TORKOL-4160 file (C-alpha; in steps of 0.2 Angstrom, whole numbers, padded with zeros to 4 digits, m for minus):
303
<pt num="1" X="0552" Y="0835" Z="m0225"/>
<pt num="2" X="0560" Y="0850" Z="m0232"/>
<pt num="3" X="0577" Y="0847" Z="m0242"/>
<pt num="4" X="0581" Y="0864" Z="m0247"/>
<pt num="5" X="0598" Y="0873" Z="m0246"/>
<pt num="6" X="0611" Y="0874" Z="m0232"/>
<pt num="7" X="0606" Y="0881" Z="m0215"/>
<pt num="8" X="0617" Y="0894" Z="m0207"/>
<pt num="9" X="0617" Y="0904" Z="m0191"/>
<pt num="10" X="0608" Y="0918" Z="m0201"/>
<pt num="11" X="0594" Y="0906" Z="m0206"/>
<pt num="12" X="0577" Y="0911" Z="m0198"/>
<pt num="13" X="0574" Y="0895" Z="m0189"/>
<pt num="14" X="0591" Y="0894" Z="m0181"/>
<pt num="15" X="0589" Y="0912" Z="m0176"/>
<pt num="16" X="0573" Y="0907" Z="m0167"/>
<pt num="17" X="0579" Y="0891" Z="m0159"/>
<pt num="18" X="0597" Y="0894" Z="m0152"/>
<pt num="19" X="0596" Y="0876" Z="m0146"/>
<pt num="20" X="0598" Y="0869" Z="m0163"/>
<pt num="21" X="0617" Y="0873" Z="m0166"/>
<pt num="22" X="0621" Y="0867" Z="m0148"/>
<pt num="23" X="0613" Y="0850" Z="m0152"/>
<pt num="24" X="0621" Y="0849" Z="m0169"/>
<pt num="25" X="0638" Y="0850" Z="m0162"/>
<pt num="26" X="0635" Y="0836" Z="m0149"/>
<pt num="27" X="0627" Y="0825" Z="m0163"/>
<pt num="28" X="0643" Y="0829" Z="m0174"/>
<pt num="29" X="0655" Y="0824" Z="m0160"/>
<pt num="30" X="0645" Y="0808" Z="m0156"/>
<pt num="31" X="0646" Y="0803" Z="m0174"/>
<pt num="32" X="0665" Y="0802" Z="m0176"/>
<pt num="33" X="0670" Y="0784" Z="m0175"/>
<pt num="34" X="0688" Y="0781" Z="m0173"/>
<pt num="35" X="0687" Y="0763" Z="m0171"/>
<pt num="36" X="0681" Y="0761" Z="m0189"/>
<pt num="37" X="0694" Y="0773" Z="m0195"/>
<pt num="38" X="0681" Y="0784" Z="m0203"/>
<pt num="39" X="0668" Y="0797" Z="m0199"/>
<pt num="40" X="0650" Y="0793" Z="m0198"/>
<pt num="41" X="0643" Y="0810" Z="m0194"/>
<pt num="42" X="0633" Y="0811" Z="m0211"/>
<pt num="43" X="0627" Y="0793" Z="m0212"/>
<pt num="44" X="0610" Y="0790" Z="m0205"/>
<pt num="45" X="0607" Y="0808" Z="m0200"/>
<pt num="46" X="0591" Y="0818" Z="m0205"/>
<pt num="47" X="0590" Y="0829" Z="m0220"/>
<pt num="48" X="0589" Y="0844" Z="m0207"/>
<pt num="49" X="0606" Y="0838" Z="m0199"/>
<pt num="50" X="0614" Y="0837" Z="m0216"/>
<pt num="51" X="0608" Y="0855" Z="m0221"/>
<pt num="52" X="0615" Y="0862" Z="m0205"/>
<pt num="53" X="0631" Y="0852" Z="m0208"/>
<pt num="54" X="0632" Y="0860" Z="m0226"/>
<pt num="55" X="0630" Y="0877" Z="m0219"/>
<pt num="56" X="0641" Y="0876" Z="m0203"/>
<pt num="57" X="0656" Y="0867" Z="m0212"/>
<pt num="58" X="0656" Y="0880" Z="m0226"/>
<pt num="59" X="0650" Y="0869" Z="m0240"/>
<pt num="60" X="0640" Y="0884" Z="m0248"/>
<pt num="61" X="0655" Y="0895" Z="m0247"/>
<pt num="62" X="0669" Y="0884" Z="m0253"/>
<pt num="63" X="0672" Y="0874" Z="m0268"/>
<pt num="64" X="0665" Y="0856" Z="m0266"/>
<pt num="65" X="0682" Y="0848" Z="m0270"/>
<pt num="66" X="0690" Y="0857" Z="m0256"/>
<pt num="67" X="0677" Y="0850" Z="m0244"/>
<pt num="68" X="0679" Y="0833" Z="m0251"/>
<pt num="69" X="0698" Y="0834" Z="m0249"/>
<pt num="70" X="0697" Y="0839" Z="m0231"/>
<pt num="71" X="0685" Y="0824" Z="m0227"/>
<pt num="72" X="0696" Y="0811" Z="m0235"/>
<pt num="73" X="0708" Y="0814" Z="m0221"/>
<pt num="74" X="0695" Y="0804" Z="m0211"/>
<pt num="75" X="0696" Y="0806" Z="m0192"/>
<pt num="76" X="0709" Y="0820" Z="m0193"/>
<pt num="77" X="0697" Y="0830" Z="m0204"/>
<pt num="78" X="0682" Y="0826" Z="m0193"/>
<pt num="79" X="0692" Y="0832" Z="m0178"/>
<pt num="80" X="0697" Y="0848" Z="m0187"/>
<pt num="81" X="0679" Y="0852" Z="m0190"/>
<pt num="82" X="0674" Y="0847" Z="m0173"/>
<pt num="83" X="0687" Y="0860" Z="m0166"/>
<pt num="84" X="0680" Y="0874" Z="m0177"/>
<pt num="85" X="0662" Y="0869" Z="m0174"/>
<pt num="86" X="0663" Y="0868" Z="m0155"/>
<pt num="87" X="0672" Y="0884" Z="m0154"/>
<pt num="88" X="0659" Y="0894" Z="m0165"/>
<pt num="89" X="0643" Y="0885" Z="m0161"/>
<pt num="90" X="0643" Y="0877" Z="m0143"/>
<pt num="91" X="0640" Y="0891" Z="m0130"/>
<pt num="92" X="0631" Y="0882" Z="m0116"/>
<pt num="93" X="0640" Y="0871" Z="m0103"/>
<pt num="94" X="0627" Y="0858" Z="m0107"/>
<pt num="95" X="0634" Y="0856" Z="m0125"/>
<pt num="96" X="0653" Y="0858" Z="m0121"/>
<pt num="97" X="0653" Y="0845" Z="m0107"/>
<pt num="98" X="0645" Y="0832" Z="m0119"/>
<pt num="99" X="0657" Y="0836" Z="m0132"/>
<pt num="100" X="0671" Y="0835" Z="m0120"/>
<pt num="101" X="0665" Y="0818" Z="m0114"/>
<pt num="102" X="0665" Y="0812" Z="m0132"/>
<pt num="103" X="0682" Y="0818" Z="m0135"/>
<pt num="104" X="0688" Y="0809" Z="m0119"/>
<pt num="105" X="0681" Y="0793" Z="m0126"/>
<pt num="106" X="0689" Y="0796" Z="m0143"/>
<pt num="107" X="0706" Y="0798" Z="m0134"/>
<pt num="108" X="0703" Y="0781" Z="m0126"/>
<pt num="109" X="0698" Y="0773" Z="m0142"/>
<pt num="110" X="0714" Y="0780" Z="m0151"/>
<pt num="111" X="0725" Y="0774" Z="m0138"/>
<pt num="112" X="0719" Y="0756" Z="m0141"/>
<pt num="113" X="0723" Y="0757" Z="m0160"/>
<pt num="114" X="0741" Y="0757" Z="m0165"/>
<pt num="115" X="0740" Y="0764" Z="m0182"/>
<pt num="116" X="0734" Y="0781" Z="m0178"/>
<pt num="117" X="0746" Y="0795" Z="m0182"/>
<pt num="118" X="0754" Y="0806" Z="m0169"/>
<pt num="119" X="0745" Y="0821" Z="m0177"/>
<pt num="120" X="0728" Y="0813" Z="m0173"/>
<pt num="121" X="0733" Y="0810" Z="m0155"/>
<pt num="122" X="0740" Y="0827" Z="m0153"/>
<pt num="123" X="0725" Y="0835" Z="m0161"/>
<pt num="124" X="0714" Y="0825" Z="m0148"/>
<pt num="125" X="0724" Y="0831" Z="m0134"/>
<pt num="126" X="0724" Y="0849" Z="m0139"/>
<pt num="127" X="0705" Y="0848" Z="m0142"/>
<pt num="128" X="0702" Y="0840" Z="m0125"/>
<pt num="129" X="0713" Y="0854" Z="m0117"/>
<pt num="130" X="0703" Y="0868" Z="m0125"/>
<pt num="131" X="0687" Y="0860" Z="m0120"/>
<pt num="132" X="0692" Y="0858" Z="m0102"/>
<pt num="133" X="0698" Y="0876" Z="m0102"/>
<pt num="134" X="0681" Y="0882" Z="m0109"/>
<pt num="135" X="0672" Y="0872" Z="m0096"/>
<pt num="136" X="0682" Y="0880" Z="m0083"/>
<pt num="137" X="0680" Y="0897" Z="m0090"/>
<pt num="138" X="0661" Y="0895" Z="m0090"/>
<pt num="139" X="0661" Y="0888" Z="m0072"/>
<pt num="140" X="0670" Y="0904" Z="m0067"/>
<pt num="141" X="0658" Y="0915" Z="m0076"/>
<pt num="142" X="0643" Y="0907" Z="m0068"/>
<pt num="143" X="0651" Y="0909" Z="m0051"/>
<pt num="144" X="0655" Y="0927" Z="m0055"/>
<pt num="145" X="0638" Y="0932" Z="m0061"/>
<pt num="146" X="0628" Y="0920" Z="m0052"/>
<pt num="147" X="0620" Y="0904" Z="m0059"/>
<pt num="148" X="0602" Y="0908" Z="m0053"/>
<pt num="149" X="0603" Y="0926" Z="m0060"/>
<pt num="150" X="0608" Y="0919" Z="m0077"/>
<pt num="151" X="0595" Y="0906" Z="m0077"/>
<pt num="152" X="0581" Y="0919" Z="m0073"/>
<pt num="153" X="0587" Y="0930" Z="m0087"/>
<pt num="154" X="0587" Y="0916" Z="m0099"/>
<pt num="155" X="0570" Y="0910" Z="m0092"/>
<pt num="156" X="0562" Y="0927" Z="m0095"/>
<pt num="157" X="0570" Y="0929" Z="m0112"/>
<pt num="158" X="0562" Y="0912" Z="m0118"/>
<pt num="159" X="0545" Y="0916" Z="m0111"/>
<pt num="160" X="0546" Y="0934" Z="m0118"/>
<pt num="161" X="0549" Y="0926" Z="m0135"/>
<pt num="162" X="0535" Y="0914" Z="m0133"/>
<pt num="163" X="0523" Y="0928" Z="m0127"/>
<pt num="164" X="0527" Y="0939" Z="m0142"/>
<pt num="165" X="0521" Y="0925" Z="m0154"/>
<pt num="166" X="0538" Y="0921" Z="m0161"/>
<pt num="167" X="0535" Y="0902" Z="m0158"/>
<pt num="168" X="0519" Y="0903" Z="m0168"/>
<pt num="169" X="0526" Y="0893" Z="m0182"/>
<pt num="170" X="0524" Y="0877" Z="m0171"/>
<pt num="171" X="0509" Y="0868" Z="m0165"/>
<pt num="172" X="0502" Y="0873" Z="m0148"/>
<pt num="173" X="0511" Y="0859" Z="m0139"/>
<pt num="174" X="0526" Y="0862" Z="m0151"/>
<pt num="175" X="0528" Y="0879" Z="m0144"/>
<pt num="176" X="0529" Y="0872" Z="m0126"/>
<pt num="177" X="0542" Y="0859" Z="m0131"/>
<pt num="178" X="0552" Y="0871" Z="m0141"/>
<pt num="179" X="0553" Y="0883" Z="m0126"/>
<pt num="180" X="0558" Y="0869" Z="m0115"/>
<pt num="181" X="0572" Y="0864" Z="m0126"/>
<pt num="182" X="0578" Y="0882" Z="m0128"/>
<pt num="183" X="0579" Y="0882" Z="m0109"/>
<pt num="184" X="0588" Y="0865" Z="m0107"/>
<pt num="185" X="0602" Y="0870" Z="m0119"/>
<pt num="186" X="0606" Y="0886" Z="m0111"/>
<pt num="187" X="0609" Y="0895" Z="m0095"/>
<pt num="188" X="0593" Y="0888" Z="m0087"/>
<pt num="189" X="0598" Y="0870" Z="m0091"/>
<pt num="190" X="0616" Y="0873" Z="m0084"/>
<pt num="191" X="0609" Y="0880" Z="m0068"/>
<pt num="192" X="0596" Y="0865" Z="m0066"/>
<pt num="193" X="0610" Y="0853" Z="m0068"/>
<pt num="194" X="0619" Y="0860" Z="m0052"/>
<pt num="195" X="0603" Y="0858" Z="m0042"/>
<pt num="196" X="0596" Y="0842" Z="m0034"/>
<pt num="197" X="0582" Y="0837" Z="m0023"/>
<pt num="198" X="0570" Y="0850" Z="m0017"/>
<pt num="199" X="0579" Y="0865" Z="m0025"/>
<pt num="200" X="0578" Y="0856" Z="m0042"/>
<pt num="201" X="0560" Y="0851" Z="m0040"/>
<pt num="202" X="0555" Y="0869" Z="m0035"/>
<pt num="203" X="0563" Y="0876" Z="m0051"/>
<pt num="204" X="0554" Y="0864" Z="m0062"/>
<pt num="205" X="0537" Y="0868" Z="m0053"/>
<pt num="206" X="0540" Y="0887" Z="m0056"/>
<pt num="207" X="0544" Y="0883" Z="m0074"/>
<pt num="208" X="0528" Y="0872" Z="m0076"/>
<pt num="209" X="0518" Y="0886" Z="m0069"/>
<pt num="210" X="0524" Y="0899" Z="m0081"/>
<pt num="211" X="0522" Y="0887" Z="m0096"/>
<pt num="212" X="0504" Y="0882" Z="m0091"/>
<pt num="213" X="0499" Y="0900" Z="m0090"/>
<pt num="214" X="0507" Y="0904" Z="m0107"/>
<pt num="215" X="0500" Y="0888" Z="m0116"/>
<pt num="216" X="0483" Y="0891" Z="m0109"/>
<pt num="217" X="0483" Y="0908" Z="m0116"/>
<pt num="218" X="0489" Y="0902" Z="m0133"/>
<pt num="219" X="0475" Y="0889" Z="m0133"/>
<pt num="220" X="0462" Y="0901" Z="m0126"/>
<pt num="221" X="0458" Y="0888" Z="m0112"/>
<pt num="222" X="0451" Y="0890" Z="m0094"/>
<pt num="223" X="0460" Y="0881" Z="m0080"/>
<pt num="224" X="0458" Y="0862" Z="m0082"/>
<pt num="225" X="0449" Y="0863" Z="m0099"/>
<pt num="226" X="0453" Y="0849" Z="m0111"/>
<pt num="227" X="0454" Y="0849" Z="m0130"/>
<pt num="228" X="0457" Y="0837" Z="m0143"/>
<pt num="229" X="0475" Y="0831" Z="m0145"/>
<pt num="230" X="0476" Y="0828" Z="m0163"/>
<pt num="231" X="0465" Y="0842" Z="m0169"/>
<pt num="232" X="0471" Y="0855" Z="m0157"/>
<pt num="233" X="0487" Y="0852" Z="m0147"/>
<pt num="234" X="0496" Y="0844" Z="m0162"/>
<pt num="235" X="0488" Y="0854" Z="m0176"/>
<pt num="236" X="0500" Y="0862" Z="m0187"/>
<pt num="237" X="0498" Y="0881" Z="m0190"/>
<pt num="238" X="0495" Y="0888" Z="m0207"/>
<pt num="239" X="0499" Y="0905" Z="m0215"/>
<pt num="240" X="0513" Y="0915" Z="m0222"/>
<pt num="241" X="0520" Y="0918" Z="m0205"/>
<pt num="242" X="0525" Y="0899" Z="m0203"/>
<pt num="243" X="0543" Y="0896" Z="m0205"/>
<pt num="244" X="0547" Y="0883" Z="m0219"/>
<pt num="245" X="0559" Y="0874" Z="m0208"/>
<pt num="246" X="0548" Y="0874" Z="m0192"/>
<pt num="247" X="0543" Y="0856" Z="m0193"/>
<pt num="248" X="0560" Y="0849" Z="m0198"/>
<pt num="249" X="0568" Y="0859" Z="m0183"/>
<pt num="250" X="0556" Y="0852" Z="m0170"/>
<pt num="251" X="0558" Y="0834" Z="m0177"/>
<pt num="252" X="0577" Y="0836" Z="m0176"/>
<pt num="253" X="0576" Y="0843" Z="m0158"/>
<pt num="254" X="0566" Y="0828" Z="m0153"/>
<pt num="255" X="0574" Y="0814" Z="m0163"/>
<pt num="256" X="0581" Y="0806" Z="m0147"/>
<pt num="257" X="0563" Y="0803" Z="m0140"/>
<pt num="258" X="0557" Y="0785" Z="m0138"/>
<pt num="259" X="0539" Y="0781" Z="m0141"/>
<pt num="260" X="0538" Y="0771" Z="m0125"/>
<pt num="261" X="0549" Y="0781" Z="m0113"/>
<pt num="262" X="0545" Y="0799" Z="m0120"/>
<pt num="263" X="0528" Y="0797" Z="m0128"/>
<pt num="264" X="0523" Y="0815" Z="m0127"/>
<pt num="265" X="0539" Y="0822" Z="m0134"/>
<pt num="266" X="0538" Y="0809" Z="m0147"/>
<pt num="267" X="0521" Y="0814" Z="m0152"/>
<pt num="268" X="0524" Y="0832" Z="m0152"/>
<pt num="269" X="0541" Y="0832" Z="m0161"/>
<pt num="270" X="0539" Y="0817" Z="m0173"/>
<pt num="271" X="0521" Y="0819" Z="m0178"/>
<pt num="272" X="0517" Y="0800" Z="m0180"/>
<pt num="273" X="0502" Y="0794" Z="m0189"/>
<pt num="274" X="0497" Y="0784" Z="m0174"/>
<pt num="275" X="0498" Y="0793" Z="m0157"/>
<pt num="276" X="0507" Y="0783" Z="m0143"/>
<pt num="277" X="0495" Y="0775" Z="m0131"/>
<pt num="278" X="0501" Y="0785" Z="m0116"/>
<pt num="279" X="0495" Y="0801" Z="m0125"/>
<pt num="280" X="0477" Y="0806" Z="m0121"/>
<pt num="281" X="0465" Y="0810" Z="m0135"/>
<pt num="282" X="0459" Y="0824" Z="m0125"/>
<pt num="283" X="0472" Y="0834" Z="m0115"/>
<pt num="284" X="0474" Y="0850" Z="m0104"/>
<pt num="285" X="0488" Y="0863" Z="m0104"/>
<pt num="286" X="0493" Y="0856" Z="m0087"/>
<pt num="287" X="0494" Y="0838" Z="m0093"/>
<pt num="288" X="0504" Y="0842" Z="m0108"/>
<pt num="289" X="0516" Y="0855" Z="m0099"/>
<pt num="290" X="0520" Y="0844" Z="m0084"/>
<pt num="291" X="0522" Y="0828" Z="m0094"/>
<pt num="292" X="0534" Y="0837" Z="m0107"/>
<pt num="293" X="0544" Y="0844" Z="m0092"/>
<pt num="294" X="0545" Y="0827" Z="m0084"/>
<pt num="295" X="0550" Y="0818" Z="m0100"/>
<pt num="296" X="0563" Y="0831" Z="m0104"/>
<pt num="297" X="0571" Y="0836" Z="m0087"/>
<pt num="298" X="0567" Y="0821" Z="m0076"/>
<pt num="299" X="0566" Y="0805" Z="m0086"/>
<pt num="300" X="0576" Y="0808" Z="m0101"/>
<pt num="301" X="0591" Y="0817" Z="m0094"/>
<pt num="302" X="0598" Y="0814" Z="m0112"/>
<pt num="303" X="0611" Y="0824" Z="m0121"/>
């Protein structure tokens, strides 16, 4: 795993996968623990998360002592960072709603602990109000422009990126997973959350059809043809075009996957030495695509 310098929005891999900053803000928010009167957002996180943290909180641009001083404020410092990060990084309704949910939980936790300062409580209230306002503004924007139209534009943009070869730093199955995460954390995912039943299923089937076609083209496969999972679907590309942080980025995106509940996503993103039993040793584009979609949009329903 790469442990090079800080990652910023200008970093190539973050330019390629816009879902990474969205997920980072949610993870940061979920790592703030007021009950223990300290912030946990670094402890236990991956090196990739830490590198984004260094870049997004300005560690590379400010003197280290200033950063350390701000973090000694504990929860108040963490909330200040969360306010800045959610304002600059979280663009999708999917991310903002999750951060807002976490802030609501923090408000409840703080209310139960007597020794929290008025400043902390006020900061939480202000952050909650701002997030509520952003959620409302996004809802109005969606209503004005049209949720379906935004989702279609986003879908086309992601598949154009894939067709142009911009996801070629990932394995064959990794390209499909990366594209699906891009969609989940953007306008397409926001639109999908508003659908249910037949309408939702129809959108997922259309998504699967496009992904199967693109993945088959990348793998040079005919309809229904199966190839080796380890030596083809999961094989890592080689060459100067491969981004240094590609593997780390995909691993971070899928760090929530469980080997039992989400075996395909686990295998594609975490690259385990032993494949989960549910993952076939020979697989088709259709099998990989439909299962990844099922695990990501139907079974996981994860933040």
